[in-house]
N, CA, C and O atoms as a Tinker XYZ file with bonds, in Angstrom:
   448  protein
     1  N    -83.575000  -12.027000  -45.811000    73     2
     2  CA   -82.256000  -12.244000  -46.354000    64     1     3
     3  C    -82.330000  -13.174000  -47.597000    63     2     4     5
     4  O    -83.006000  -14.202000  -47.576000    81     3
     5  N    -81.596000  -12.768000  -48.707000    73     3     6
     6  CA   -81.687000  -13.480000  -49.849000    64     5     7
     7  C    -81.040000  -14.678000  -49.893000    63     6     8     9
     8  O    -80.029000  -14.802000  -49.201000    81     7
     9  N    -81.488000  -15.753000  -50.694000    73     7    10
    10  CA   -80.882000  -17.047000  -50.645000    64     9    11
    11  C    -79.505000  -17.079000  -51.495000    63    10    12    13
    12  O    -79.363000  -16.394000  -52.508000    81    11
    13  N    -78.625000  -17.837000  -51.047000    73    11    14
    14  CA   -77.236000  -17.923000  -51.787000    64    13    15
    15  C    -77.711000  -18.813000  -53.176000    63    14    16    17
    16  O    -78.815000  -19.331000  -53.344000    81    15
    17  N    -76.712000  -18.830000  -53.986000    73    15    18
    18  CA   -76.933000  -19.607000  -55.275000    64    17    19
    19  C    -77.132000  -20.950000  -55.038000    63    18    20    21
    20  O    -77.926000  -21.515000  -55.790000    81    19
    21  N    -76.573000  -21.628000  -54.126000    73    19    22
    22  CA   -76.622000  -23.045000  -54.048000    64    21    23
    23  C    -77.878000  -23.401000  -53.110000    63    22    24    25
    24  O    -78.296000  -24.559000  -53.095000    81    23
    25  N    -78.474000  -22.407000  -52.334000    73    23    26
    26  CA   -79.637000  -22.527000  -51.650000    64    25    27
    27  C    -80.825000  -22.471000  -52.677000    63    26    28    29
    28  O    -81.733000  -23.302000  -52.681000    81    27
    29  N    -80.737000  -21.448000  -53.517000    73    27    30
    30  CA   -81.757000  -21.345000  -54.686000    64    29    31
    31  C    -81.796000  -22.398000  -55.566000    63    30    32    33
    32  O    -82.887000  -22.823000  -55.945000    81    31
    33  N    -80.601000  -22.959000  -56.006000    73    31    34
    34  CA   -80.627000  -24.179000  -56.860000    64    33    35
    35  C    -81.235000  -25.421000  -56.283000    63    34    36    37
    36  O    -81.991000  -26.126000  -56.952000    81    35
    37  N    -80.860000  -25.731000  -54.864000    73    35    38
    38  CA   -81.608000  -26.573000  -54.045000    64    37    39
    39  C    -82.934000  -26.599000  -54.100000    63    38    40    41
    40  O    -83.543000  -27.583000  -54.521000    81    39
    41  N    -83.596000  -25.361000  -53.617000    73    39    42
    42  CA   -84.894000  -25.188000  -53.673000    64    41    43
    43  C    -85.596000  -25.471000  -55.005000    63    42    44    45
    44  O    -86.670000  -26.060000  -55.123000    81    43
    45  N    -84.893000  -25.005000  -55.923000    73    43    46
    46  CA   -85.502000  -25.237000  -57.304000    64    45    47
    47  C    -85.387000  -26.621000  -57.830000    63    46    48    49
    48  O    -86.112000  -26.971000  -58.761000    81    47
    49  N    -84.552000  -27.408000  -57.313000    73    47    50
    50  CA   -84.606000  -28.904000  -57.717000    64    49    51
    51  C    -85.571000  -29.647000  -56.838000    63    50    52    53
    52  O    -86.082000  -30.696000  -57.230000    81    51
    53  N    -85.847000  -29.103000  -55.595000    73    51    54
    54  CA   -86.805000  -29.876000  -54.636000    64    53    55
    55  C    -88.251000  -29.596000  -55.362000    63    54    56    57
    56  O    -89.077000  -30.508000  -55.395000    81    55
    57  N    -88.536000  -28.327000  -55.937000    73    55    58
    58  CA   -89.677000  -27.980000  -56.456000    64    57    59
    59  C    -89.954000  -28.833000  -57.705000    63    58    60    61
    60  O    -91.104000  -29.164000  -57.994000    81    59
    61  N    -88.853000  -29.195000  -58.462000    73    59    62
    62  CA   -89.012000  -29.757000  -59.708000    64    61    63
    63  C    -89.538000  -31.215000  -59.387000    63    62    64    65
    64  O    -90.487000  -31.768000  -59.943000    81    63
    65  N    -88.686000  -31.764000  -58.316000    73    63    66
    66  CA   -88.993000  -33.295000  -58.083000    64    65    67
    67  C    -90.514000  -33.252000  -57.288000    63    66    68    69
    68  O    -91.215000  -34.258000  -57.392000    81    67
    69  N    -90.905000  -32.352000  -56.674000    73    67    70
    70  CA   -92.278000  -32.340000  -56.150000    64    69    71
    71  C    -93.333000  -32.248000  -57.361000    63    70    72    73
    72  O    -94.422000  -32.817000  -57.286000    81    71
    73  N    -92.939000  -31.490000  -58.492000    73    71    74
    74  CA   -93.888000  -31.599000  -59.465000    64    73    75
    75  C    -94.047000  -32.802000  -60.062000    63    74    76    77
    76  O    -95.143000  -33.089000  -60.543000    81    75
    77  N    -92.956000  -33.702000  -60.119000    73    75    78
    78  CA   -92.916000  -34.829000  -60.823000    64    77    79
    79  C    -93.828000  -35.976000  -59.967000    63    78    80    81
    80  O    -94.676000  -36.742000  -60.424000    81    79
    81  N    -93.380000  -35.834000  -58.623000    73    79    82
    82  CA   -94.193000  -36.682000  -57.522000    64    81    83
    83  C    -95.674000  -36.452000  -57.534000    63    82    84    85
    84  O    -96.461000  -37.383000  -57.364000    81    83
    85  N    -96.077000  -35.150000  -57.744000    73    83    86
    86  CA   -97.481000  -34.635000  -57.656000    64    85    87
    87  C    -98.085000  -35.361000  -58.962000    63    86    88    89
    88  O    -99.057000  -36.081000  -58.734000    81    87
    89  N    -97.680000  -35.281000  -60.198000    73    87    90
    90  CA   -98.087000  -35.725000  -61.294000    64    89    91
    91  C    -98.227000  -37.267000  -61.271000    63    90    92    93
    92  O    -99.216000  -37.785000  -61.789000    81    91
    93  N    -97.334000  -37.957000  -60.728000    73    91    94
    94  CA   -97.396000  -39.348000  -60.568000    64    93    95
    95  C    -98.596000  -39.731000  -59.543000    63    94    96    97
    96  O    -99.348000  -40.694000  -59.696000    81    95
    97  N    -98.634000  -38.863000  -58.540000    73    95    98
    98  CA   -99.768000  -39.317000  -57.623000    64    97    99
    99  C   -101.095000  -39.015000  -58.160000    63    98   100   101
   100  O   -102.024000  -39.808000  -58.002000    81    99
   101  N   -101.249000  -37.761000  -58.873000    73    99   102
   102  CA  -102.422000  -37.558000  -59.427000    64   101   103
   103  C   -102.968000  -38.621000  -60.579000    63   102   104   105
   104  O   -104.166000  -38.849000  -60.743000    81   103
   105  N   -101.885000  -39.247000  -61.365000    73   103   106
   106  CA  -102.214000  -40.336000  -62.218000    64   105   107
   107  C   -102.863000  -41.606000  -61.451000    63   106   108   109
   108  O   -103.423000  -42.480000  -62.114000    81   107
   109  N   -102.784000  -41.684000  -60.149000    73   107   110
   110  CA  -103.267000  -43.002000  -59.468000    64   109   111
   111  C   -104.712000  -42.603000  -58.873000    63   110   112   113
   112  O   -105.408000  -43.516000  -58.428000    81   111
   113  N   -105.134000  -41.443000  -58.848000    73   111   114
   114  CA  -106.416000  -41.014000  -58.285000    64   113   115
   115  C   -107.478000  -41.598000  -59.145000    63   114   116   117
   116  O   -107.410000  -41.279000  -60.331000    81   115
   117  N   -108.444000  -42.387000  -58.791000    73   115   118
   118  CA  -109.565000  -42.883000  -59.577000    64   117   119
   119  C   -110.845000  -42.288000  -58.945000    63   118   120   121
   120  O   -110.777000  -41.775000  -57.829000    81   119
   121  N   -112.084000  -42.346000  -59.669000    73   119   122
   122  CA  -113.257000  -41.937000  -59.040000    64   121   123
   123  C   -114.215000  -43.031000  -59.055000    63   122   124   125
   124  O   -114.335000  -43.827000  -59.987000    81   123
   125  N   -114.913000  -43.033000  -57.942000    73   123   126
   126  CA  -116.104000  -44.075000  -58.058000    64   125   127
   127  C   -117.106000  -43.611000  -59.133000    63   126   128   129
   128  O   -117.393000  -42.424000  -59.287000    81   127
   129  N   -117.647000  -44.667000  -59.904000    73   127   130
   130  CA  -118.483000  -44.345000  -60.993000    64   129   131
   131  C   -119.729000  -44.046000  -60.631000    63   130   132   133
   132  O   -120.478000  -43.545000  -61.470000    81   131
   133  N   -120.168000  -44.293000  -59.348000    73   131   134
   134  CA  -121.570000  -44.092000  -58.626000    64   133   135
   135  C   -121.573000  -42.708000  -58.124000    63   134   136   137
   136  O   -122.406000  -41.925000  -58.580000    81   135
   137  N   -120.636000  -42.281000  -57.135000    73   135   138
   138  CA  -120.652000  -41.129000  -56.413000    64   137   139
   139  C   -119.689000  -40.064000  -56.648000    63   138   140   141
   140  O   -119.863000  -38.911000  -56.253000    81   139
   141  N   -118.555000  -40.512000  -57.371000    73   139   142
   142  CA  -117.453000  -39.739000  -57.854000    64   141   143
   143  C   -116.522000  -39.410000  -56.840000    63   142   144   145
   144  O   -115.760000  -38.454000  -56.981000    81   143
   145  N   -116.522000  -40.225000  -55.681000    73   143   146
   146  CA  -115.665000  -39.991000  -54.542000    64   145   147
   147  C   -114.233000  -40.493000  -55.183000    63   146   148   149
   148  O   -114.143000  -41.459000  -55.940000    81   147
   149  N   -113.146000  -39.688000  -54.759000    73   147   150
   150  CA  -111.810000  -39.972000  -55.313000    64   149   151
   151  C   -111.294000  -41.020000  -54.287000    63   150   152   153
   152  O   -111.740000  -41.175000  -53.150000    81   151
   153  N   -110.359000  -41.661000  -54.827000    73   151   154
   154  CA  -109.683000  -42.749000  -53.807000    64   153   155
   155  C   -108.466000  -43.255000  -54.729000    63   154   156   157
   156  O   -108.616000  -43.227000  -55.951000    81   155
   157  N   -107.198000  -43.743000  -54.137000    73   155   158
   158  CA  -106.164000  -44.159000  -54.762000    64   157   159
   159  C   -106.162000  -45.667000  -54.333000    63   158   160   161
   160  O   -106.147000  -45.952000  -53.135000    81   159
   161  N   -106.179000  -46.636000  -55.306000    73   159   162
   162  CA  -106.225000  -47.845000  -55.015000    64   161   163
   163  C   -104.807000  -48.574000  -54.604000    63   162   164   165
   164  O   -103.746000  -48.092000  -55.003000    81   163
   165  N   -104.832000  -49.513000  -53.954000    73   163   166
   166  CA  -103.704000  -49.903000  -53.521000    64   165   167
   167  C   -103.143000  -50.969000  -54.480000    63   166   168   169
   168  O   -103.938000  -51.827000  -54.865000    81   167
   169  N   -101.803000  -51.022000  -54.934000    73   167   170
   170  CA  -101.101000  -51.857000  -56.002000    64   169   171
   171  C   -100.652000  -52.954000  -54.901000    63   170   172   173
   172  O   -100.223000  -52.678000  -53.781000    81   171
   173  N   -100.805000  -54.047000  -55.349000    73   171   174
   174  CA  -100.288000  -55.317000  -54.958000    64   173   175
   175  C   -100.727000  -56.725000  -55.241000    63   174   176   177
   176  O   -100.547000  -57.720000  -54.538000    81   175
   177  N   -101.418000  -56.611000  -56.554000    73   175   178
   178  CA  -101.753000  -57.958000  -57.238000    64   177   179
   179  C   -103.089000  -58.516000  -56.600000    63   178   180   181
   180  O   -103.365000  -59.715000  -56.605000    81   179
   181  N   -103.886000  -57.542000  -56.054000    73   179   182
   182  CA  -105.104000  -58.021000  -55.435000    64   181   183
   183  C   -106.287000  -57.911000  -56.433000    63   182   184   185
   184  O   -106.028000  -57.535000  -57.576000    81   183
   185  N   -107.445000  -58.184000  -56.122000    73   183   186
   186  CA  -108.616000  -58.114000  -57.034000    64   185   187
   187  C   -108.821000  -56.783000  -57.576000    63   186   188   189
   188  O   -108.489000  -55.810000  -56.899000    81   187
   189  N   -109.383000  -56.627000  -58.834000    73   187   190
   190  CA  -109.696000  -55.338000  -59.398000    64   189   191
   191  C   -110.945000  -54.881000  -58.855000    63   190   192   193
   192  O   -111.109000  -53.661000  -58.884000    81   191
   193  N   -111.893000  -55.611000  -58.350000    73   191   194
   194  CA  -113.000000  -55.405000  -57.664000    64   193   195
   195  C   -113.182000  -54.800000  -56.589000    63   194   196   197
   196  O   -113.078000  -55.535000  -55.607000    81   195
   197  N   -113.470000  -53.490000  -56.327000    73   195   198
   198  CA  -113.284000  -52.767000  -55.153000    64   197   199
   199  C   -114.689000  -52.408000  -54.620000    63   198   200   201
   200  O   -115.700000  -52.622000  -55.289000    81   199
   201  N   -114.713000  -51.860000  -53.407000    73   199   202
   202  CA  -115.989000  -51.241000  -52.700000    64   201   203
   203  C   -115.517000  -49.727000  -52.205000    63   202   204   205
   204  O   -114.552000  -49.412000  -51.508000    81   203
   205  N   -116.547000  -48.902000  -52.815000    73   203   206
   206  CA  -116.269000  -47.480000  -52.528000    64   205   207
   207  C   -116.478000  -47.320000  -51.090000    63   206   208   209
   208  O   -117.401000  -47.932000  -50.554000    81   207
   209  N   -115.646000  -46.494000  -50.361000    73   207   210
   210  CA  -115.922000  -46.202000  -48.814000    64   209   211
   211  C   -116.790000  -45.090000  -48.583000    63   210   212   213
   212  O   -116.987000  -44.707000  -47.430000    81   211
   213  N   -117.356000  -44.504000  -49.617000    73   211   214
   214  CA  -118.339000  -43.507000  -49.670000    64   213   215
   215  C   -119.845000  -44.181000  -49.593000    63   214   216   217
   216  O   -120.577000  -44.229000  -48.604000    81   215
   217  N   -120.105000  -44.701000  -50.958000    73   215   218
   218  CA  -121.421000  -45.181000  -51.133000    64   217   219
   219  C   -121.552000  -46.656000  -51.117000    63   218   220   221
   220  O   -122.646000  -47.179000  -51.326000    81   219
   221  N   -120.332000  -47.450000  -50.844000    73   219   222
   222  CA  -120.426000  -48.846000  -50.613000    64   221   223
   223  C   -120.937000  -49.572000  -51.730000    63   222   224   225
   224  O   -121.529000  -50.638000  -51.564000    81   223
   225  N   -120.758000  -49.093000  -52.810000    73   223   226
   226  CA  -120.963000  -49.827000  -54.022000    64   225   227
   227  C   -119.685000  -50.499000  -54.663000    63   226   228   229
   228  O   -118.544000  -50.150000  -54.358000    81   227
   229  N   -119.981000  -51.513000  -55.596000    73   227   230
   230  CA  -118.729000  -52.258000  -56.157000    64   229   231
   231  C   -118.660000  -51.805000  -57.486000    63   230   232   233
   232  O   -119.627000  -51.423000  -58.145000    81   231
   233  N   -117.150000  -51.873000  -57.970000    73   231   234
   234  CA  -117.025000  -51.630000  -59.246000    64   233   235
   235  C   -115.530000  -52.072000  -59.489000    63   234   236   237
   236  O   -114.837000  -52.320000  -58.502000    81   235
   237  N   -114.993000  -52.183000  -60.779000    73   235   238
   238  CA  -113.690000  -52.556000  -61.205000    64   237   239
   239  C   -113.014000  -51.282000  -61.263000    63   238   240   241
   240  O   -113.433000  -50.367000  -61.972000    81   239
   241  N   -111.933000  -51.187000  -60.507000    73   239   242
   242  CA  -111.143000  -49.861000  -60.577000    64   241   243
   243  C   -110.349000  -49.745000  -61.774000    63   242   244   245
   244  O   -110.020000  -48.609000  -62.115000    81   243
   245  N   -109.941000  -50.860000  -62.559000    73   243   246
   246  CA  -109.096000  -50.864000  -63.706000    64   245   247
   247  C   -109.730000  -50.183000  -64.693000    63   246   248   249
   248  O   -109.189000  -49.207000  -65.212000    81   247
   249  N   -110.947000  -50.615000  -65.068000    73   247   250
   250  CA  -111.768000  -49.955000  -66.148000    64   249   251
   251  C   -112.856000  -49.223000  -65.648000    63   250   252   253
   252  O   -113.698000  -48.767000  -66.422000    81   251
   253  N   -112.932000  -49.052000  -64.354000    73   251   254
   254  CA  -114.025000  -48.111000  -63.819000    64   253   255
   255  C   -115.414000  -48.566000  -64.261000    63   254   256   257
   256  O   -116.274000  -47.720000  -64.509000    81   255
   257  N   -115.640000  -49.745000  -64.358000    73   255   258
   258  CA  -116.995000  -50.323000  -64.913000    64   257   259
   259  C   -117.656000  -50.802000  -63.778000    63   258   260   261
   260  O   -117.074000  -51.360000  -62.848000    81   259
   261  N   -119.058000  -50.563000  -63.844000    73   259   262
   262  CA  -119.876000  -51.159000  -62.859000    64   261   263
   263  C   -120.373000  -52.591000  -63.176000    63   262   264   265
   264  O   -121.107000  -53.212000  -62.407000    81   263
   265  N   -119.966000  -53.028000  -64.248000    73   263   266
   266  CA  -120.362000  -54.476000  -64.646000    64   265   267
   267  C   -119.416000  -55.489000  -64.828000    63   266   268   269
   268  O   -119.848000  -56.633000  -64.967000    81   267
   269  N   -118.144000  -55.283000  -64.855000    73   267   270
   270  CA  -117.287000  -56.348000  -65.347000    64   269   271
   271  C   -116.918000  -57.327000  -64.132000    63   270   272   273
   272  O   -116.164000  -58.277000  -64.342000    81   271
   273  N   -117.471000  -57.081000  -62.819000    73   271   274
   274  CA  -117.395000  -58.016000  -61.727000    64   273   275
   275  C   -115.918000  -58.251000  -61.370000    63   274   276   277
   276  O   -115.580000  -59.233000  -60.709000    81   275
   277  N   -115.075000  -57.366000  -61.803000    73   275   278
   278  CA  -113.582000  -57.423000  -61.280000    64   277   279
   279  C   -112.863000  -58.557000  -62.270000    63   278   280   281
   280  O   -111.705000  -58.905000  -62.043000    81   279
   281  N   -113.558000  -59.061000  -63.284000    73   279   282
   282  CA  -112.885000  -59.958000  -64.211000    64   281   283
   283  C   -112.166000  -59.276000  -65.302000    63   282   284   285
   284  O   -111.867000  -59.911000  -66.313000    81   283
   285  N   -111.864000  -58.017000  -65.170000    73   283   286
   286  CA  -111.312000  -57.165000  -66.205000    64   285   287
   287  C   -110.014000  -57.827000  -66.665000    63   286   288   289
   288  O   -109.255000  -58.229000  -65.783000    81   287
   289  N   -109.702000  -57.971000  -67.839000    73   287   290
   290  CA  -108.544000  -58.813000  -68.442000    64   289   291
   291  C   -107.249000  -58.027000  -68.309000    63   290   292   293
   292  O   -106.125000  -58.496000  -68.491000    81   291
   293  N   -107.556000  -56.704000  -67.951000    73   291   294
   294  CA  -106.231000  -55.834000  -67.735000    64   293   295
   295  C   -105.672000  -56.130000  -66.384000    63   294   296   297
   296  O   -106.372000  -56.017000  -65.378000    81   295
   297  N   -104.270000  -56.555000  -66.336000    73   295   298
   298  CA  -103.748000  -56.646000  -64.948000    64   297   299
   299  C   -103.638000  -55.272000  -64.410000    63   298   300   301
   300  O   -103.131000  -54.306000  -64.981000    81   299
   301  N   -104.257000  -55.317000  -63.066000    73   299   302
   302  CA  -104.404000  -54.081000  -62.376000    64   301   303
   303  C   -102.917000  -53.172000  -62.118000    63   302   304   305
   304  O   -102.703000  -51.986000  -62.370000    81   303
   305  N   -102.118000  -54.077000  -61.597000    73   303   306
   306  CA  -100.692000  -53.560000  -61.313000    64   305   307
   307  C    -99.919000  -52.944000  -62.501000    63   306   308   309
   308  O    -99.238000  -51.926000  -62.377000    81   307
   309  N   -100.069000  -53.639000  -63.688000    73   307   310
   310  CA   -99.259000  -53.268000  -64.731000    64   309   311
   311  C    -99.965000  -51.982000  -65.435000    63   310   312   313
   312  O    -99.256000  -51.105000  -65.928000    81   311
   313  N   -101.424000  -51.894000  -65.467000    73   311   314
   314  CA  -102.029000  -50.896000  -65.925000    64   313   315
   315  C   -101.665000  -49.522000  -65.022000    63   314   316   317
   316  O   -101.368000  -48.488000  -65.621000    81   315
   317  N   -101.699000  -49.556000  -63.713000    73   315   318
   318  CA  -101.528000  -48.644000  -62.798000    64   317   319
   319  C   -100.201000  -48.169000  -62.984000    63   318   320   321
   320  O   -100.053000  -46.968000  -63.209000    81   319
   321  N    -99.109000  -49.000000  -62.921000    73   319   322
   322  CA   -97.704000  -48.607000  -63.058000    64   321   323
   323  C    -97.403000  -48.021000  -64.466000    63   322   324   325
   324  O    -96.510000  -47.180000  -64.572000    81   323
   325  N    -98.078000  -48.409000  -65.501000    73   323   326
   326  CA   -97.823000  -47.796000  -66.725000    64   325   327
   327  C    -98.489000  -46.355000  -66.754000    63   326   328   329
   328  O    -97.912000  -45.453000  -67.361000    81   327
   329  N    -99.661000  -46.133000  -66.126000    73   327   330
   330  CA  -100.175000  -44.805000  -66.080000    64   329   331
   331  C    -99.378000  -43.812000  -65.235000    63   330   332   333
   332  O    -99.108000  -42.687000  -65.655000    81   331
   333  N    -99.014000  -44.255000  -64.050000    73   331   334
   334  CA   -97.969000  -43.299000  -63.260000    64   333   335
   335  C    -96.778000  -43.003000  -63.749000    63   334   336   337
   336  O    -96.216000  -41.928000  -63.538000    81   335
   337  N    -96.240000  -44.075000  -64.538000    73   335   338
   338  CA   -94.793000  -43.878000  -65.349000    64   337   339
   339  C    -95.153000  -42.735000  -66.327000    63   338   340   341
   340  O    -94.520000  -41.683000  -66.239000    81   339
   341  N    -96.138000  -42.872000  -67.261000    73   339   342
   342  CA   -96.287000  -41.993000  -68.150000    64   341   343
   343  C    -96.506000  -40.645000  -67.664000    63   342   344   345
   344  O    -96.011000  -39.690000  -68.263000    81   343
   345  N    -97.292000  -40.481000  -66.504000    73   343   346
   346  CA   -97.453000  -39.151000  -65.866000    64   345   347
   347  C    -96.089000  -38.482000  -65.463000    63   346   348   349
   348  O    -95.777000  -37.322000  -65.730000    81   347
   349  N    -95.331000  -39.390000  -64.782000    73   347   350
   350  CA   -94.186000  -39.032000  -64.377000    64   349   351
   351  C    -93.215000  -38.641000  -65.576000    63   350   352   353
   352  O    -92.621000  -37.563000  -65.532000    81   351
   353  N    -93.077000  -39.378000  -66.479000    73   351   354
   354  CA   -92.213000  -38.849000  -67.613000    64   353   355
   355  C    -92.705000  -37.673000  -68.419000    63   354   356   357
   356  O    -91.953000  -36.918000  -69.035000    81   355
   357  N    -94.118000  -37.559000  -68.370000    73   355   358
   358  CA   -94.609000  -36.159000  -69.007000    64   357   359
   359  C    -94.324000  -34.944000  -68.172000    63   358   360   361
   360  O    -94.091000  -33.840000  -68.666000    81   359
   361  N    -94.353000  -35.185000  -66.946000    73   359   362
   362  CA   -93.856000  -33.958000  -65.895000    64   361   363
   363  C    -92.430000  -33.684000  -66.114000    63   362   364   365
   364  O    -92.016000  -32.525000  -66.096000    81   363
   365  N    -91.575000  -34.795000  -66.343000    73   363   366
   366  CA   -90.193000  -34.561000  -66.496000    64   365   367
   367  C    -89.968000  -33.605000  -67.942000    63   366   368   369
   368  O    -89.270000  -32.596000  -68.039000    81   367
   369  N    -90.605000  -34.114000  -68.773000    73   367   370
   370  CA   -90.407000  -33.437000  -70.245000    64   369   371
   371  C    -90.727000  -32.061000  -70.167000    63   370   372   373
   372  O    -90.095000  -31.257000  -70.852000    81   371
   373  N    -91.784000  -31.639000  -69.289000    73   371   374
   374  CA   -92.301000  -30.241000  -69.124000    64   373   375
   375  C    -91.345000  -29.398000  -68.408000    63   374   376   377
   376  O    -91.161000  -28.214000  -68.693000    81   375
   377  N    -90.696000  -30.073000  -67.404000    73   375   378
   378  CA   -89.638000  -29.281000  -66.543000    64   377   379
   379  C    -88.368000  -29.377000  -66.625000    63   378   380   381
   380  O    -87.594000  -28.648000  -66.005000    81   379
   381  N    -88.019000  -30.325000  -67.433000    73   379   382
   382  CA   -86.432000  -30.778000  -67.445000    64   381   383
   383  C    -85.590000  -29.556000  -67.924000    63   382   384   385
   384  O    -84.423000  -29.509000  -67.535000    81   383
   385  N    -86.040000  -28.611000  -68.690000    73   383   386
   386  CA   -85.105000  -27.593000  -69.054000    64   385   387
   387  C    -84.925000  -26.535000  -67.864000    63   386   388   389
   388  O    -84.152000  -25.590000  -68.023000    81   387
   389  N    -85.609000  -26.691000  -66.723000    73   387   390
   390  CA   -85.399000  -25.804000  -65.594000    64   389   391
   391  C    -84.285000  -26.404000  -64.762000    63   390   392   393
   392  O    -83.767000  -25.662000  -63.927000    81   391
   393  N    -83.867000  -27.594000  -64.873000    73   391   394
   394  CA   -82.807000  -28.185000  -63.961000    64   393   395
   395  C    -81.568000  -28.740000  -64.577000    63   394   396   397
   396  O    -81.612000  -28.943000  -65.790000    81   395
   397  N    -80.417000  -29.030000  -63.901000    73   395   398
   398  CA   -79.308000  -29.560000  -64.716000    64   397   399
   399  C    -79.692000  -30.768000  -65.424000    63   398   400   401
   400  O    -80.638000  -31.456000  -65.042000    81   399
   401  N    -78.891000  -31.086000  -66.585000    73   399   402
   402  CA   -79.035000  -32.303000  -67.315000    64   401   403
   403  C    -78.701000  -33.611000  -66.521000    63   402   404   405
   404  O    -77.620000  -33.715000  -65.943000    81   403
   405  N    -79.473000  -34.433000  -66.502000    73   403   406
   406  CA   -79.278000  -35.700000  -65.644000    64   405   407
   407  C    -79.960000  -35.601000  -64.325000    63   406   408   409
   408  O    -80.054000  -36.639000  -63.670000    81   407
   409  N    -80.415000  -34.574000  -63.880000    73   407   410
   410  CA   -81.264000  -34.462000  -62.644000    64   409   411
   411  C    -82.231000  -35.412000  -62.513000    63   410   412   413
   412  O    -82.334000  -35.987000  -61.430000    81   411
   413  N    -82.953000  -35.681000  -63.405000    73   411   414
   414  CA   -84.155000  -36.696000  -63.439000    64   413   415
   415  C    -83.877000  -38.025000  -63.813000    63   414   416   417
   416  O    -84.759000  -38.882000  -63.765000    81   415
   417  N    -82.581000  -38.306000  -64.228000    73   415   418
   418  CA   -82.285000  -39.680000  -64.632000    64   417   419
   419  C    -82.741000  -40.831000  -63.675000    63   418   420   421
   420  O    -82.179000  -40.894000  -62.582000    81   419
   421  N    -83.607000  -41.649000  -63.952000    73   419   422
   422  CA   -83.949000  -42.830000  -63.179000    64   421   423
   423  C    -84.985000  -42.448000  -61.992000    63   422   424   425
   424  O    -85.418000  -43.301000  -61.218000    81   423
   425  N    -85.322000  -41.133000  -61.933000    73   423   426
   426  CA   -86.214000  -40.686000  -60.860000    64   425   427
   427  C    -87.602000  -41.426000  -60.973000    63   426   428   429
   428  O    -88.025000  -42.009000  -59.975000    81   427
   429  N    -88.295000  -41.429000  -62.091000    73   427   430
   430  CA   -89.477000  -41.980000  -62.042000    64   429   431
   431  C    -89.570000  -43.442000  -61.777000    63   430   432   433
   432  O    -90.461000  -43.871000  -61.045000    81   431
   433  N    -88.669000  -44.254000  -62.352000    73   431   434
   434  CA   -88.570000  -45.570000  -62.017000    64   433   435
   435  C    -88.217000  -45.778000  -60.529000    63   434   436   437
   436  O    -88.478000  -46.901000  -60.097000    81   435
   437  N    -87.656000  -44.871000  -59.645000    73   435   438
   438  CA   -87.268000  -45.211000  -58.432000    64   437   439
   439  C    -88.664000  -44.753000  -57.592000    63   438   440   441
   440  O    -88.911000  -45.315000  -56.525000    81   439
   441  N    -89.489000  -43.795000  -58.076000    73   439   442
   442  CA   -90.498000  -43.477000  -57.285000    64   441   443
   443  C    -91.791000  -44.328000  -57.693000    63   442   444   445
   444  O    -92.832000  -44.101000  -57.076000    81   443
   445  N    -91.777000  -45.241000  -58.642000    73   443   446
   446  CA   -92.987000  -46.180000  -58.813000    64   445   447
   447  C    -92.921000  -47.339000  -57.811000    63   446   448
   448  O    -93.806000  -48.195000  -57.797000    81   447
C-alpha cells in the first residue's frame, strides 16, 4: 500500500536527520596510528593520551601522534566538538534543499 503524503514527508525528514547524525558520528571516529583499529574517544575533559583496545599501544587521540605523550596543546573536547559540528553543518548544507526551510535549525547544536 502506498504511503500518504504526510507519511512520505515524515519518512523523508527522518532520513535527512539520520544523514546528519551519521556524518557527525563519522567525524568522531579515530584510528590507532599503530594498528588502524577504529574507535570513538569519549569527550569529557580527560587526558588526550589513550591506549588502543586492540594493540594496547599509547598515543594522543587529538593529534593522533605516537610521541606527544598526551601533552598536545589542543584541548581535546573543543577540537572534537568543532570537528563534529563542521561535519554536521556540511551534511545539512548537502541535503537542506530536500526538506522544509527551518527543519535543521539548531539541530547540529542539539546533537553535540
